[in-house]
C-alpha positions as CSV (number, residue, x, y, z in Angstrom):
1,M,-119.1,150.0,-9.2
2,D,-115.7,148.5,-9.7
3,I,-115.2,149.0,-13.4
4,H,-113.2,146.7,-15.7
5,R,-112.8,146.5,-19.4
6,V,-115.7,144.1,-20.1
7,F,-117.7,144.1,-16.8
8,A,-118.3,146.0,-13.6
9,E,-118.8,144.6,-10.1
10,V,-121.7,146.3,-8.4
11,V,-122.6,146.5,-4.7
12,A,-125.2,148.5,-2.9
13,L,-124.8,150.1,0.5
14,L,-128.0,150.9,2.5
15,D,-128.1,151.6,6.2
16,G,-124.6,150.2,6.6
17,V,-125.5,146.9,5.0
18,V,-123.6,145.9,1.8
19,T,-125.5,143.9,-0.8
20,R,-123.8,142.3,-3.8
21,M,-125.8,143.1,-7.0
22,G,-123.6,141.0,-9.4
23,R,-121.8,142.0,-12.6
24,V,-122.9,144.2,-15.4
25,D,-121.4,144.0,-18.9
26,M,-119.6,147.1,-20.0
27,R,-121.8,147.6,-23.1
28,R,-124.0,150.6,-23.5
29,D,-127.2,148.7,-24.0
30,R,-126.6,146.4,-21.0
31,L,-125.6,149.3,-18.8
32,E,-128.7,151.2,-19.9
33,A,-131.0,148.2,-19.2
34,F,-129.4,147.8,-15.7
35,A,-129.9,151.4,-14.9
36,R,-133.6,151.4,-16.0
37,S,-134.5,148.2,-14.1
38,T,-132.5,148.5,-10.9
39,L,-131.5,152.1,-10.2
40,T,-133.6,155.0,-9.1
41,H,-133.2,158.8,-9.0
42,D,-132.4,158.6,-5.3
43,D,-129.4,156.5,-5.9
44,H,-125.8,157.8,-6.0
45,V,-123.3,155.8,-8.1
46,V,-119.5,155.8,-7.4
47,V,-117.0,154.7,-10.0
48,E,-113.2,155.0,-10.3
49,A,-111.6,157.1,-12.9
50,T,-110.8,154.7,-15.8
51,G,-110.7,154.9,-19.6
52,N,-114.4,154.2,-19.9
53,A,-115.6,156.1,-16.8
54,A,-116.8,159.1,-18.8
55,A,-119.1,156.8,-20.9
56,V,-120.4,155.2,-17.8
57,V,-121.3,158.6,-16.3
58,E,-123.0,159.6,-19.6
59,V,-125.2,156.5,-19.5
60,L,-126.1,156.5,-15.8
61,S,-126.6,160.2,-15.2
62,A,-130.1,160.2,-16.6
63,H,-131.3,157.5,-14.2
64,V,-129.7,158.3,-10.9
65,G,-129.3,161.3,-8.6
66,R,-125.6,161.6,-8.9
67,V,-122.6,159.9,-10.5
68,V,-119.2,160.4,-8.7
69,I,-115.8,159.6,-10.2
70,A,-113.2,158.7,-7.5
71,N,-109.5,159.5,-7.8
72,P,-108.1,155.9,-7.9
73,K,-104.6,156.9,-6.6
74,Q,-106.0,158.6,-3.5
75,V,-108.5,155.8,-2.9
76,R,-105.7,153.3,-2.9
77,L,-103.8,155.4,-0.3
78,I,-106.8,155.5,1.9
79,A,-108.1,151.9,1.5
80,D,-105.2,149.7,0.6
81,A,-105.9,146.2,1.7
82,K,-104.1,142.9,1.8
83,I,-107.2,141.0,0.6
84,K,-108.4,142.5,-2.7
85,T,-111.4,141.4,-4.7
86,D,-113.8,143.3,-7.0
87,K,-116.5,143.1,-4.4
88,I,-114.1,144.6,-1.7
89,D,-113.1,147.4,-4.1
90,A,-116.7,148.3,-4.8
91,T,-117.5,148.1,-1.1
92,V,-114.6,150.4,-0.3
93,L,-115.9,153.0,-2.8
94,A,-119.4,152.9,-1.3
95,K,-118.3,153.2,2.3
96,L,-115.8,156.0,1.6
97,Y,-118.5,158.0,-0.2
98,A,-121.1,157.3,2.5
99,S,-118.6,158.5,5.2
100,G,-117.7,161.7,3.2
101,F,-114.0,160.6,2.7
102,L,-114.1,159.8,-1.0
103,P,-111.6,161.8,-3.0
104,E,-113.7,162.9,-6.0
105,A,-112.4,163.7,-9.5
106,W,-113.8,166.6,-11.4
107,V,-116.0,165.5,-14.3
108,P,-115.5,167.8,-17.3
109,D,-118.3,168.9,-19.6
110,A,-118.7,167.4,-23.1
111,R,-116.8,170.3,-24.8
112,T,-113.8,170.0,-22.5
113,E,-113.8,166.3,-22.8
114,A,-113.8,166.4,-26.6
115,M,-111.0,169.0,-26.5
116,R,-108.9,166.6,-24.3
117,R,-109.4,163.8,-26.7
118,Q,-108.3,165.9,-29.6
119,V,-105.1,167.0,-27.8
120,T,-104.4,163.4,-26.9
121,R,-104.8,162.3,-30.5
122,R,-102.4,165.0,-31.7
123,T,-99.8,163.9,-29.1
124,Q,-100.1,160.3,-30.2
125,L,-99.6,161.3,-33.9
126,V,-96.6,163.4,-33.0
127,R,-95.0,160.5,-31.1
128,Q,-95.6,158.1,-33.9
129,R,-93.9,160.4,-36.4
130,T,-91.0,160.9,-34.0
131,R,-90.6,157.1,-33.7
132,L,-90.6,156.7,-37.5
133,K,-87.9,159.4,-37.8
134,N,-85.8,157.7,-35.2
135,I,-86.1,154.3,-37.0
136,V,-84.9,155.9,-40.2
137,Q,-82.0,157.6,-38.4
138,S,-81.0,154.3,-36.8
139,I,-80.9,152.6,-40.2
140,L,-78.6,155.3,-41.6
141,H,-76.4,155.0,-38.4
142,A,-76.2,151.2,-38.7
143,H,-74.8,151.5,-42.2
144,L,-72.3,154.2,-41.5
145,V,-74.1,156.9,-43.5
146,P,-72.9,160.4,-42.4
147,P,-75.2,162.9,-40.9
148,C,-77.5,164.7,-43.3
149,P,-76.0,168.1,-44.4
150,H,-79.5,169.6,-44.7
151,G,-81.4,171.0,-41.8
152,D,-84.4,168.6,-42.2
153,L,-83.7,165.0,-43.3
154,F,-87.4,164.7,-44.2
155,G,-87.7,167.9,-46.1
156,K,-87.4,168.3,-49.9
157,A,-83.6,168.6,-50.0
158,G,-83.2,166.0,-47.2
159,R,-85.2,163.4,-49.0
160,G,-83.2,163.9,-52.2
161,W,-80.0,163.4,-50.2
162,L,-81.6,160.3,-48.5
163,A,-82.5,158.7,-51.9
164,A,-78.9,159.0,-53.1
165,Q,-77.4,157.1,-50.1
166,S,-76.1,153.6,-50.6
167,L,-78.1,151.1,-48.6
168,P,-79.0,147.4,-48.9
169,D,-82.1,146.7,-50.9
170,D,-84.1,145.5,-47.9
171,E,-83.1,148.6,-45.8
172,R,-83.9,151.0,-48.7
173,I,-87.4,149.4,-49.0
174,A,-87.9,149.8,-45.2
175,V,-86.8,153.5,-45.4
176,E,-89.2,154.2,-48.2
177,R,-92.0,152.5,-46.3
178,H,-91.3,154.5,-43.2
179,V,-91.2,157.8,-45.2
180,R,-94.6,156.9,-46.8
181,E,-96.1,156.2,-43.4
182,L,-94.6,159.5,-42.1
183,D,-96.4,161.4,-44.9
184,R,-99.7,159.6,-44.1
185,L,-99.4,160.5,-40.4
186,G,-98.5,164.1,-41.4
187,E,-101.8,164.3,-43.3
188,E,-103.7,162.9,-40.3
189,L,-101.9,165.4,-38.0
190,S,-102.9,168.3,-40.2
191,G,-106.5,167.2,-40.0
192,V,-106.5,166.9,-36.2
193,E,-104.8,170.3,-35.9
194,R,-107.4,171.8,-38.2
195,D,-110.2,170.5,-35.9
196,I,-108.3,171.8,-32.8
197,A,-107.8,175.2,-34.4
198,R,-111.5,175.5,-35.3
199,R,-112.4,174.9,-31.6
200,A,-109.7,177.3,-30.5
201,L,-111.1,180.1,-32.6
202,E,-114.4,179.8,-30.7
203,D,-112.8,179.7,-27.3
204,A,-112.0,183.1,-25.7
205,A,-109.9,181.5,-23.0
206,V,-107.6,179.9,-25.6
207,K,-107.0,183.2,-27.4
208,R,-106.4,184.9,-24.1
209,L,-103.7,182.3,-23.1
210,M,-102.0,182.9,-26.4
211,T,-101.1,186.4,-25.2
212,V,-98.4,184.9,-23.0
213,P,-95.0,184.5,-24.7
214,G,-94.1,180.9,-25.4
215,I,-97.8,179.8,-25.6
216,D,-99.0,178.9,-29.0
217,M,-102.2,177.2,-30.2
218,V,-101.2,173.7,-29.1
219,V,-100.1,174.7,-25.6
220,A,-103.1,177.0,-25.1
221,V,-105.6,174.3,-26.1
222,G,-103.9,171.8,-24.0
223,L,-103.9,174.0,-20.9
224,A,-107.6,175.0,-21.5
225,A,-108.6,171.4,-21.8
226,A,-106.7,170.3,-18.7
227,I,-107.9,173.2,-16.5
228,G,-111.6,173.3,-17.7
229,D,-113.5,175.6,-15.2
230,V,-110.8,177.6,-13.4
231,S,-113.2,178.4,-10.6
232,R,-112.7,174.9,-9.2
233,F,-109.2,176.0,-8.1
234,A,-109.6,178.3,-5.1
235,A,-106.0,179.5,-5.3
236,P,-103.2,179.5,-7.9
237,Q,-101.3,177.0,-5.7
238,R,-104.2,174.5,-6.3
239,L,-103.7,174.7,-10.0
240,V,-99.9,174.3,-9.6
241,A,-100.5,171.2,-7.5
242,Y,-103.1,169.9,-10.1
243,L,-100.4,170.1,-12.8
244,G,-97.8,168.4,-10.5
245,L,-95.4,171.4,-10.6
246,N,-95.4,171.9,-6.8
247,P,-92.3,170.7,-4.8
248,S,-92.6,167.7,-2.6
249,V,-92.4,168.4,1.1
250,H,-90.9,166.3,3.9
251,Q,-91.1,167.1,7.6
252,S,-91.1,165.1,10.8
253,G,-91.6,166.4,14.3
254,D,-90.0,169.8,14.9
255,G,-87.4,169.2,12.2
256,P,-87.0,171.6,9.3
257,V,-89.2,171.5,6.3
258,R,-87.3,170.0,3.3
259,H,-88.5,170.6,-0.2
260,G,-87.7,168.0,-2.9
261,R,-88.4,167.6,-6.6
262,I,-91.7,168.4,-8.0
263,T,-94.5,165.8,-7.4
264,K,-95.3,165.2,-11.1
265,Q,-98.9,164.3,-10.1
266,G,-102.0,165.2,-12.1
267,R,-102.0,166.3,-15.7
268,G,-98.6,165.2,-17.1
269,Q,-99.4,166.2,-20.6
270,A,-100.2,169.8,-19.6
271,R,-97.2,169.9,-17.4
272,G,-94.9,169.0,-20.3
273,M,-96.5,171.7,-22.5
274,L,-95.9,174.3,-19.8
275,V,-92.2,173.3,-19.6
276,E,-91.9,173.7,-23.3
277,A,-93.6,177.1,-23.1
278,A,-91.1,178.1,-20.3
279,W,-88.2,177.3,-22.6
280,A,-89.7,179.5,-25.3
281,A,-90.5,182.3,-22.9
282,A,-86.9,182.3,-21.7
283,R,-85.9,183.4,-25.2
284,S,-88.3,186.3,-25.4
285,P,-87.8,189.6,-23.5
286,G,-90.1,190.1,-20.6
287,P,-90.5,189.4,-16.8
288,L,-90.6,185.6,-17.5
289,R,-87.2,185.7,-19.0
290,A,-85.8,187.7,-16.1
291,F,-87.3,185.2,-13.7
292,F,-85.7,182.3,-15.7
293,L,-82.3,183.9,-15.7
294,R,-82.5,184.7,-11.9
295,I,-83.3,181.1,-11.1
296,S,-80.8,179.7,-13.7
297,A,-77.9,181.6,-12.1
298,R,-78.5,179.8,-8.8
299,R,-79.9,176.4,-9.8
300,G,-79.2,175.8,-13.5
301,Q,-81.3,176.0,-16.6
302,H,-83.4,172.8,-16.1
303,V,-84.6,173.8,-12.7
304,A,-85.2,177.3,-13.9
305,A,-87.4,176.0,-16.8
306,V,-89.6,174.0,-14.3
307,A,-89.8,177.0,-12.0
308,T,-90.8,179.2,-14.9
309,A,-93.5,176.7,-15.9
310,R,-94.8,177.0,-12.4
311,K,-94.8,180.8,-12.7
312,I,-96.7,180.6,-16.0
313,A,-99.3,178.4,-14.3
314,I,-99.8,181.0,-11.6
315,V,-100.1,183.7,-14.3
316,V,-102.6,181.6,-16.2
317,W,-104.8,181.2,-13.1
318,H,-105.0,184.9,-12.6
319,M,-105.7,185.6,-16.3
320,L,-108.5,183.1,-16.5
321,R,-110.1,184.0,-13.2
322,D,-110.1,187.8,-14.0
323,S,-110.7,187.4,-17.7
324,K,-107.7,189.6,-18.5
325,D,-104.9,189.3,-21.1
326,Y,-101.2,189.0,-20.2
327,T,-100.0,192.4,-19.0
328,W,-96.8,192.4,-21.1
329,A,-98.4,190.9,-24.2
330,R,-97.1,192.0,-27.6
331,P,-100.2,192.9,-29.7
332,A,-98.6,192.4,-33.2
333,L,-97.2,189.0,-32.2
334,H,-100.6,188.0,-30.7
335,A,-102.3,189.1,-34.0
336,K,-99.8,186.9,-35.9
337,K,-100.6,183.9,-33.6
338,L,-104.3,184.4,-34.2
339,R,-103.8,184.6,-38.0
340,D,-101.8,181.5,-38.0
341,L,-104.6,179.9,-36.0
342,Q,-107.1,180.9,-38.7
343,L,-104.9,179.4,-41.4
344,R,-104.5,176.2,-39.6
345,A,-108.3,176.1,-39.2
346,G,-108.7,176.2,-42.9
347,H,-109.3,179.9,-43.6
348,Q,-108.2,181.0,-47.1
349,P,-105.1,183.2,-47.2
350,R,-105.6,186.8,-48.5
351,R,-102.5,187.4,-50.5
352,G,-101.8,191.0,-51.4
353,Q,-104.1,192.4,-48.7
354,R,-103.2,193.8,-45.3
355,G,-104.7,191.7,-42.7
356,T,-104.7,191.9,-38.9
357,A,-101.2,190.4,-38.7
358,H,-99.6,192.8,-41.1
359,A,-98.1,194.9,-38.3
360,Y,-95.9,192.0,-37.3
361,N,-94.2,192.2,-40.7
362,Q,-92.9,195.6,-39.9
363,A,-89.4,195.5,-38.3
364,A,-90.0,198.8,-36.5
365,T,-93.2,197.4,-34.9
366,R,-91.5,194.2,-33.7
367,E,-88.6,196.2,-32.3
368,A,-90.9,198.6,-30.4
369,E,-92.8,195.7,-28.8
370,R,-89.6,194.0,-27.8
371,R,-88.4,197.2,-26.2
372,Q,-91.6,197.5,-24.2
373,A,-91.3,193.9,-23.1
374,A,-87.7,194.6,-22.2
375,E,-88.9,197.4,-19.9
376,G,-90.9,194.8,-18.0
377,E,-87.9,192.6,-17.8
378,A,-85.8,195.4,-16.4
379,A,-88.5,196.3,-13.9
380,Y,-88.5,192.7,-12.6
381,E,-84.7,192.7,-12.3
382,R,-84.8,196.0,-10.2
383,L,-87.5,194.5,-8.0
384,T,-85.5,191.3,-7.3
385,S,-82.0,192.7,-7.3
386,G,-81.9,192.9,-3.5
387,W,-83.5,189.6,-2.8
388,Q,-81.5,187.0,-0.9
389,P,-82.2,183.2,-0.9
390,T,-83.5,182.0,2.4
391,G,-82.9,178.6,4.0
392,P,-85.2,176.5,6.1
393,R,-86.8,178.2,9.1
394,R,-85.0,177.5,12.4
395,T,-87.2,175.8,15.0
396,R,-86.9,175.8,18.8
397,M,-85.2,172.4,18.7
398,D,-82.6,173.8,16.3
399,A,-81.9,176.7,18.6
400,A,-81.6,174.3,21.6
401,K,-79.1,172.1,19.7
402,E,-76.9,175.2,18.8
403,E,-76.9,176.3,22.5
404,R,-75.5,172.9,23.7
405,P,-71.8,172.9,24.5
């Protein structure tokens, strides 16, 4: 099935013969009627990964033997053609699947799919809020208003300062409208984060990921939603490649292997979250900070942040596969993260009582945990102190070129 927004082109492949079955409207009742009247439990249906592919799988799964989602980017690389029609695209999917060369995409379960949608909603709300803030800043800049002396222009003190600035009437009305919209989006964001936090409290994997420094509730939920079942990745390098954090590779003949920038394929949202977590981990004592500083000394901070994100992805794979917390976790800090998670989920604060996160309020406890994490950082530095960067491997052709006069 070659799926579009309002219809799908359907072809059937049987014993090497392709039969056009026409178009089906992309409506749940029409798709259900088509499945009941035409398809059987011996049929296998192949569709490309699109925005409505998950709903198509949900409708058709009860009527056929199997529904497969194809990776559209890899399908184009295999079956790119000069002549392109909906029928040809559907035929290519059928023939690739019949021959065993169809690059399949993993279909998440309902819980993981719902978590992905919530993470996407939060990201959209954050982007809309950022856009509104930038619009207000551009208005102030256009009228030569000096920078806000307060830390947050949209905080209580910042809004009082903003109301006192001299602006044309139409611009002032626009600023007030944008601030009201910002408040409305803030309420929506709090509601979405509350739903995410409630799901996170029920997910052991999310709470385990939060033991890693730099990973909070948002990053942990985003990673858990992107990864899903970790057993589908046979090795940590598979997860790294899925997140697009692996370097591109170029090689021809006996020439040396050349590594370029990261591929940036796969789950871009999770990749961005990991990079944010890497910057936070670089400010916290531990082996991850030692790794960041070692790479930063040779390649710069931005390359080091991406390399640290890749290292965190490898650590996450081992943690989820073995069901173990991070080795250098800080218990009091983790307890504080979990308590913050409960508050964001809507739990009532217990003022005047010592809860599970009380230990983090003690300076001695925080300092003791930082010293323990610093020991891990020092151990990593001792381990890597004698390491030397290696260049590309020399081949026989390289050796022969060097021997020529």
